[in-house]
C-alpha positions as a LaTeX table, in Angstrom:
\begin{tabular}{lrrr}
\hline
Residue & $x$ (\AA) & $y$ (\AA) & $z$ (\AA) \\
\hline
Unk1 & $-19.72$ & $-67.89$ & $-61.28$ \\
Unk2 & $-21.08$ & $-65.51$ & $-58.70$ \\
Unk3 & $-18.75$ & $-64.53$ & $-55.90$ \\
Unk4 & $-20.13$ & $-63.71$ & $-52.54$ \\
Unk5 & $-18.51$ & $-60.81$ & $-50.64$ \\
Unk6 & $-18.89$ & $-61.03$ & $-46.92$ \\
Unk7 & $-18.59$ & $-57.75$ & $-45.02$ \\
Unk8 & $-17.76$ & $-57.75$ & $-41.39$ \\
Unk9 & $-19.82$ & $-55.30$ & $-39.45$ \\
Unk10 & $-18.03$ & $-52.91$ & $-37.10$ \\
Unk11 & $-19.62$ & $-51.83$ & $-33.88$ \\
Unk12 & $-18.76$ & $-48.35$ & $-32.55$ \\
Unk13 & $-18.93$ & $-47.68$ & $-28.85$ \\
Unk14 & $-19.33$ & $-44.21$ & $-27.16$ \\
Unk15 & $-18.69$ & $-43.11$ & $-23.60$ \\
Unk16 & $-21.07$ & $-44.43$ & $-21.03$ \\
Unk17 & $-22.76$ & $-42.10$ & $-18.58$ \\
Unk18 & $-20.55$ & $-43.44$ & $-15.79$ \\
Unk19 & $-17.38$ & $-42.69$ & $-17.78$ \\
Unk20 & $-18.53$ & $-39.16$ & $-18.57$ \\
Unk21 & $-19.29$ & $-38.50$ & $-14.91$ \\
Unk22 & $-15.84$ & $-39.76$ & $-13.92$ \\
Unk23 & $-14.15$ & $-37.46$ & $-16.49$ \\
Unk24 & $-16.21$ & $-34.48$ & $-15.28$ \\
Unk25 & $-15.34$ & $-35.25$ & $-11.66$ \\
Unk26 & $-11.62$ & $-35.40$ & $-12.51$ \\
Unk27 & $-11.80$ & $-32.05$ & $-14.35$ \\
Unk28 & $-13.65$ & $-30.50$ & $-11.41$ \\
Unk29 & $-11.01$ & $-31.74$ & $-8.97$ \\
Unk30 & $-8.17$ & $-30.41$ & $-11.12$ \\
Unk31 & $-9.97$ & $-27.05$ & $-11.47$ \\
Unk32 & $-10.45$ & $-26.83$ & $-7.71$ \\
Unk33 & $-6.73$ & $-27.45$ & $-7.23$ \\
Unk34 & $-5.43$ & $-25.20$ & $-10.02$ \\
Unk35 & $-7.73$ & $-22.15$ & $-9.85$ \\
Unk36 & $-6.45$ & $-21.00$ & $-6.44$ \\
Unk37 & $-2.90$ & $-21.46$ & $-7.73$ \\
Unk38 & $-3.68$ & $-19.34$ & $-10.79$ \\
Unk39 & $-5.29$ & $-16.70$ & $-8.55$ \\
Unk40 & $-2.17$ & $-16.57$ & $-6.38$ \\
Unk41 & 0.02 & $-16.26$ & $-9.45$ \\
Unk42 & $-2.10$ & $-13.35$ & $-10.77$ \\
Unk43 & $-2.05$ & $-11.66$ & $-7.38$ \\
Unk44 & 1.72 & $-12.11$ & $-7.14$ \\
Unk45 & 2.04 & $-10.46$ & $-10.55$ \\
Unk46 & $-0.05$ & $-7.47$ & $-9.36$ \\
Unk47 & 1.99 & $-7.28$ & $-6.17$ \\
Unk48 & 5.18 & $-7.20$ & $-8.24$ \\
Unk49 & 3.76 & $-4.48$ & $-10.53$ \\
Unk50 & 2.86 & $-2.41$ & $-7.46$ \\
Unk51 & 6.33 & $-2.90$ & $-6.07$ \\
Unk52 & 7.76 & $-1.78$ & $-9.41$ \\
Unk53 & 5.63 & 1.40 & $-9.19$ \\
Unk54 & 7.13 & 2.21 & $-5.80$ \\
Unk55 & 10.65 & 1.56 & $-7.10$ \\
Unk56 & 10.04 & 4.05 & $-9.95$ \\
Unk57 & 8.62 & 6.61 & $-7.51$ \\
Unk58 & 11.67 & 5.96 & $-5.32$ \\
Unk59 & 13.98 & 6.83 & $-8.24$ \\
Unk60 & 11.99 & 10.03 & $-8.78$ \\
Unk61 & 12.20 & 10.82 & $-5.07$ \\
Unk62 & 15.96 & 10.32 & $-5.13$ \\
Unk63 & 16.31 & 12.80 & $-8.01$ \\
Unk64 & 14.03 & 15.26 & $-6.20$ \\
Unk65 & 16.23 & 15.02 & $-3.10$ \\
Unk66 & 19.36 & 15.73 & $-5.14$ \\
Unk67 & 17.72 & 18.82 & $-6.64$ \\
Unk68 & 16.43 & 20.13 & $-3.29$ \\
Unk69 & 19.43 & 19.99 & $-0.98$ \\
Unk70 & 18.85 & 16.39 & 0.13 \\
Unk71 & 15.39 & 17.17 & 1.50 \\
Unk72 & 12.57 & 14.67 & 1.10 \\
Unk73 & 9.32 & 15.70 & $-0.56$ \\
Unk74 & 7.28 & 17.87 & 1.80 \\
Unk75 & 4.03 & 18.51 & $-0.04$ \\
Unk76 & 2.52 & 21.96 & $-0.42$ \\
Unk77 & $-0.33$ & 21.91 & 2.09 \\
Unk78 & 0.83 & 23.15 & 5.52 \\
Unk79 & $-2.28$ & 21.74 & 7.21 \\
Unk80 & $-2.11$ & 18.21 & 5.89 \\
Unk81 & 1.45 & 17.33 & 6.81 \\
Unk82 & 2.75 & 16.73 & 3.30 \\
Unk83 & $-0.26$ & 16.65 & 0.98 \\
Unk84 & 0.81 & 17.34 & $-2.57$ \\
Unk85 & 4.01 & 15.27 & $-2.47$ \\
Unk86 & 3.11 & 13.40 & $-5.66$ \\
Unk87 & 3.06 & 16.63 & $-7.66$ \\
Unk88 & 6.64 & 17.23 & $-6.59$ \\
Unk89 & 7.75 & 13.73 & $-7.68$ \\
Unk90 & 5.69 & 13.69 & $-10.90$ \\
Unk91 & 8.14 & 15.67 & $-13.08$ \\
Unk92 & 10.73 & 12.93 & $-12.45$ \\
Unk93 & 8.47 & 10.01 & $-13.40$ \\
Unk94 & 6.02 & 11.73 & $-15.84$ \\
Unk95 & 3.38 & 9.02 & $-15.59$ \\
Unk96 & 0.09 & 9.04 & $-13.71$ \\
Unk97 & $-0.07$ & 5.24 & $-13.95$ \\
Unk98 & 2.99 & 4.81 & $-11.75$ \\
Unk99 & 0.97 & 6.21 & $-8.84$ \\
Unk100 & $-1.81$ & 3.58 & $-9.15$ \\
Unk101 & $-1.55$ & 0.03 & $-7.79$ \\
Unk102 & $-3.10$ & $-2.66$ & $-10.05$ \\
Unk103 & $-4.90$ & $-4.04$ & $-6.98$ \\
Unk104 & $-6.52$ & $-0.69$ & $-6.13$ \\
Unk105 & $-9.99$ & $-1.52$ & $-7.41$ \\
Unk106 & $-11.50$ & 1.76 & $-6.21$ \\
Unk107 & $-10.41$ & 3.29 & $-9.50$ \\
Unk108 & $-10.68$ & 6.83 & $-8.19$ \\
Unk109 & $-7.13$ & 8.04 & $-7.61$ \\
Unk110 & $-3.64$ & 7.34 & $-6.36$ \\
Unk111 & $-2.70$ & 4.33 & $-4.28$ \\
Unk112 & 0.21 & 5.61 & $-2.17$ \\
Unk113 & 0.57 & 7.97 & 0.76 \\
Unk114 & 3.52 & 9.80 & 2.32 \\
Unk115 & 4.70 & 9.24 & 5.90 \\
Unk116 & 3.50 & 12.50 & 7.48 \\
Unk117 & 6.41 & 12.44 & 9.95 \\
Unk118 & 8.67 & 13.50 & 7.07 \\
Unk119 & 6.89 & 16.84 & 6.50 \\
Unk120 & 7.39 & 19.59 & 9.08 \\
Unk121 & 5.25 & 22.72 & 9.05 \\
Unk122 & 2.98 & 24.83 & 11.21 \\
Unk123 & 0.49 & 27.56 & 10.47 \\
Unk124 & 0.18 & 28.81 & 6.92 \\
Unk125 & 3.82 & 28.30 & 5.94 \\
Unk126 & 4.57 & 25.45 & 3.54 \\
Unk127 & 6.05 & 22.43 & 5.32 \\
Unk128 & 9.67 & 21.43 & 4.89 \\
Unk129 & 10.96 & 17.96 & 4.16 \\
Unk130 & 13.37 & 15.90 & 6.20 \\
Unk131 & 17.07 & 16.00 & 5.46 \\
Unk132 & 18.16 & 12.50 & 4.51 \\
Unk133 & 21.05 & 12.76 & 7.00 \\
Unk134 & 18.48 & 13.04 & 9.83 \\
Unk135 & 17.28 & 9.46 & 9.53 \\
Unk136 & 18.60 & 7.10 & 12.20 \\
Unk137 & 18.01 & 4.10 & 9.91 \\
Unk138 & 16.70 & 5.12 & 6.46 \\
Unk139 & 16.52 & 1.53 & 5.22 \\
Unk140 & 13.97 & 0.79 & 7.96 \\
Unk141 & 11.99 & 4.05 & 7.89 \\
Unk142 & 8.77 & 4.22 & 5.87 \\
Unk143 & 8.57 & 6.86 & 3.14 \\
Unk144 & 5.46 & 5.74 & 1.24 \\
Unk145 & 2.68 & 3.29 & 2.12 \\
Unk146 & $-0.43$ & 1.96 & 0.34 \\
Unk147 & $-3.91$ & 3.52 & 0.52 \\
Unk148 & $-7.32$ & 2.75 & $-0.96$ \\
Unk149 & $-10.15$ & 4.94 & $-2.30$ \\
Unk150 & $-8.25$ & 8.21 & $-2.57$ \\
Unk151 & $-10.68$ & 10.42 & $-4.49$ \\
Unk152 & $-10.07$ & 13.45 & $-6.72$ \\
Unk153 & $-6.39$ & 12.68 & $-7.15$ \\
Unk154 & $-4.17$ & 13.52 & $-10.12$ \\
Unk155 & $-0.43$ & 13.97 & $-9.56$ \\
Unk156 & 0.17 & 15.72 & $-12.87$ \\
Unk157 & $-2.39$ & 18.45 & $-12.12$ \\
Unk158 & $-2.25$ & 18.85 & $-8.36$ \\
Unk159 & $-0.10$ & 21.98 & $-8.59$ \\
Unk160 & $-2.75$ & 23.67 & $-10.71$ \\
Unk161 & $-4.45$ & 26.82 & $-9.44$ \\
Unk162 & $-7.75$ & 25.02 & $-8.97$ \\
Unk163 & $-6.09$ & 22.41 & $-6.80$ \\
Unk164 & $-3.47$ & 24.32 & $-4.82$ \\
Unk165 & $-2.88$ & 21.78 & $-2.09$ \\
Unk166 & $-2.91$ & 18.59 & $-4.10$ \\
Unk167 & $-4.67$ & 15.36 & $-3.24$ \\
Unk168 & $-1.82$ & 12.94 & $-2.64$ \\
Unk169 & $-2.44$ & 11.52 & 0.85 \\
Unk170 & $-0.28$ & 11.36 & 3.93 \\
Unk171 & $-0.54$ & 9.69 & 7.33 \\
Unk172 & 1.30 & 8.19 & 10.27 \\
Unk173 & $-0.32$ & 4.78 & 9.99 \\
Unk174 & $-1.86$ & 4.60 & 13.43 \\
Unk175 & $-5.49$ & 5.21 & 12.46 \\
Unk176 & $-6.07$ & 7.56 & 15.38 \\
Unk177 & $-8.63$ & 10.35 & 15.44 \\
Unk178 & $-6.10$ & 12.82 & 14.04 \\
Unk179 & $-4.03$ & 11.14 & 11.38 \\
Unk180 & $-3.67$ & 13.62 & 8.47 \\
Unk181 & $-4.92$ & 12.52 & 5.09 \\
Unk182 & $-5.00$ & 13.89 & 1.58 \\
Unk183 & $-7.50$ & 15.31 & $-0.89$ \\
Unk184 & $-7.23$ & 18.97 & 0.09 \\
Unk185 & $-7.76$ & 18.37 & 3.79 \\
Unk186 & $-7.70$ & 15.75 & 6.51 \\
Unk187 & $-11.34$ & 14.71 & 6.10 \\
Unk188 & $-10.82$ & 12.25 & 3.24 \\
Unk189 & $-7.59$ & 10.78 & 4.50 \\
Unk190 & $-6.77$ & 7.79 & 6.71 \\
Unk191 & $-8.04$ & 8.79 & 10.12 \\
Unk192 & $-10.33$ & 11.48 & 8.73 \\
Unk193 & $-14.08$ & 11.41 & 8.19 \\
Unk194 & $-13.89$ & 10.50 & 4.50 \\
Unk195 & $-13.66$ & 7.12 & 2.78 \\
Unk196 & $-9.94$ & 6.78 & 2.24 \\
Unk197 & $-8.37$ & 3.75 & 3.95 \\
Unk198 & $-4.97$ & 2.30 & 4.71 \\
Unk199 & $-4.37$ & $-0.73$ & 2.46 \\
Unk200 & $-1.48$ & $-1.89$ & 4.63 \\
Unk201 & $-3.39$ & $-4.05$ & 7.07 \\
Unk202 & $-3.27$ & $-3.56$ & 10.82 \\
Unk203 & 0.22 & $-2.39$ & 11.71 \\
Unk204 & 2.04 & $-2.52$ & 15.02 \\
Unk205 & 0.62 & 0.11 & 17.44 \\
Unk206 & $-2.22$ & 1.02 & 15.04 \\
Unk207 & $-5.91$ & 1.23 & 15.92 \\
Unk208 & $-7.77$ & $-1.05$ & 13.53 \\
Unk209 & $-11.03$ & 0.62 & 12.49 \\
Unk210 & $-12.84$ & 1.90 & 9.42 \\
Unk211 & $-9.64$ & 3.66 & 8.35 \\
Unk212 & $-8.14$ & 0.28 & 7.43 \\
Unk213 & $-9.31$ & $-2.05$ & 4.65 \\
Unk214 & $-8.88$ & $-4.92$ & 7.09 \\
Unk215 & $-6.50$ & $-6.78$ & 9.34 \\
Unk216 & $-4.53$ & $-8.07$ & 6.35 \\
Unk217 & $-2.81$ & $-5.97$ & 3.73 \\
Unk218 & $-3.69$ & $-5.61$ & 0.04 \\
Unk219 & $-1.12$ & $-8.09$ & $-1.28$ \\
Unk220 & $-1.12$ & $-11.64$ & 0.05 \\
Unk221 & $-1.80$ & $-10.47$ & 3.59 \\
Unk222 & 0.83 & $-7.70$ & 3.52 \\
Unk223 & 1.59 & $-4.61$ & 1.47 \\
Unk224 & 4.39 & $-2.79$ & $-0.30$ \\
Unk225 & 6.32 & 0.09 & 1.25 \\
Unk226 & 8.93 & 2.51 & $-0.08$ \\
Unk227 & 11.63 & 3.18 & 2.50 \\
Unk228 & 13.54 & 6.41 & 3.14 \\
Unk229 & 16.65 & 5.04 & 1.37 \\
Unk230 & 14.32 & 4.68 & $-1.69$ \\
Unk231 & 14.22 & 0.89 & $-1.83$ \\
Unk232 & 10.82 & $-0.84$ & $-2.01$ \\
Unk233 & 9.83 & $-3.96$ & $-0.08$ \\
Unk234 & 6.82 & $-6.07$ & 0.91 \\
Unk235 & 6.12 & $-6.33$ & 4.66 \\
Unk236 & 3.73 & $-8.22$ & 6.87 \\
Unk237 & 1.77 & $-5.32$ & 8.48 \\
Unk238 & 2.47 & $-6.34$ & 12.07 \\
Unk239 & 6.21 & $-6.07$ & 11.37 \\
Unk240 & 5.80 & $-2.32$ & 10.65 \\
Unk241 & 5.57 & 0.06 & 13.64 \\
Unk242 & 3.08 & 2.87 & 12.98 \\
Unk243 & 2.72 & 6.18 & 14.77 \\
Unk244 & 4.41 & 9.54 & 15.13 \\
Unk245 & 8.12 & 10.11 & 15.51 \\
Unk246 & 9.45 & 9.07 & 18.89 \\
Unk247 & 11.54 & 11.67 & 20.74 \\
Unk248 & 14.28 & 9.11 & 21.37 \\
Unk249 & 15.64 & 6.48 & 19.05 \\
Unk250 & 16.17 & 4.21 & 22.05 \\
Unk251 & 12.60 & 4.49 & 23.38 \\
Unk252 & 10.78 & 1.48 & 21.97 \\
Unk253 & 7.23 & 2.73 & 21.87 \\
Unk254 & 6.53 & 3.60 & 25.50 \\
Unk255 & 5.21 & 7.04 & 24.58 \\
Unk256 & 1.59 & 6.23 & 23.73 \\
Unk257 & 1.21 & 5.50 & 20.02 \\
Unk258 & 4.67 & 6.71 & 19.07 \\
Unk259 & 6.47 & 4.38 & 16.73 \\
Unk260 & 9.26 & 2.27 & 18.01 \\
Unk261 & 12.67 & 3.86 & 17.51 \\
Unk262 & 14.76 & 2.42 & 14.71 \\
Unk263 & 17.73 & 1.93 & 17.03 \\
Unk264 & 15.74 & $-0.66$ & 18.93 \\
Unk265 & 13.81 & $-2.18$ & 16.05 \\
Unk266 & 14.58 & $-5.87$ & 16.18 \\
Unk267 & 12.82 & $-9.20$ & 16.31 \\
Unk268 & 9.44 & $-9.04$ & 14.56 \\
Unk269 & 9.59 & $-5.26$ & 13.89 \\
Unk270 & 11.29 & $-4.64$ & 10.57 \\
Unk271 & 10.26 & $-1.06$ & 9.74 \\
Unk272 & 8.86 & 2.06 & 11.40 \\
Unk273 & 7.13 & 5.34 & 10.63 \\
Unk274 & 9.34 & 7.05 & 13.24 \\
Unk275 & 12.30 & 9.04 & 11.91 \\
Unk276 & 14.33 & 8.29 & 15.07 \\
\hline
\end{tabular}
């Protein structure tokens, strides 16, 4: 007897064009939402790495000060107001990478400059640093700030005979016509005729021009600073008073572009380039 086997056919269905378009639209929406978040996370990581660099330099600076009678780094160039400071700190950190911010895409040199108000010198004599006891408020006084496009810069070699003055930059943050820079002279520093720029953003009492990367700072609208007590912190640029040292710690910026005195720094001003 013959047996008949009946097989039931199975029909397979794929995605329709409408369904595929819906899935693609959902993925695109999620990507649009998540990519900016990922970008902010990456930038926050670079900001943190830069802050860590400044903390390490701050530790080196503290050791330097202990070895040199509590004087801050002063650089070796009497005409640049502290150029060469990185070469003085380098033996205590022994890493070129510490002097470079991950967000400094110029890729040509160091990323940090010294507050030129800390170095005192005239003529051909090497400048002297500032005694740490002279600060009115060291926790609110800028020691180092961020720069961009500092060319020909190497902290480990800047004391060499072929580079006697060093290339580590300095400045007072105001962006005025005379605002000493680095790289063996004022011409390639913030305020000079070269291409170096402040990466801090427009600071209080500064003159925003080609010497600044822009109104906003390098990291999430602000930038990192190392203070005179050797702690590092992120600041909104407008909360930092730029300029030269004010003659009085109670004169809040009435003297032209002088920085506000630290005795009267309050409200939106959290830090200053002024020693007083």
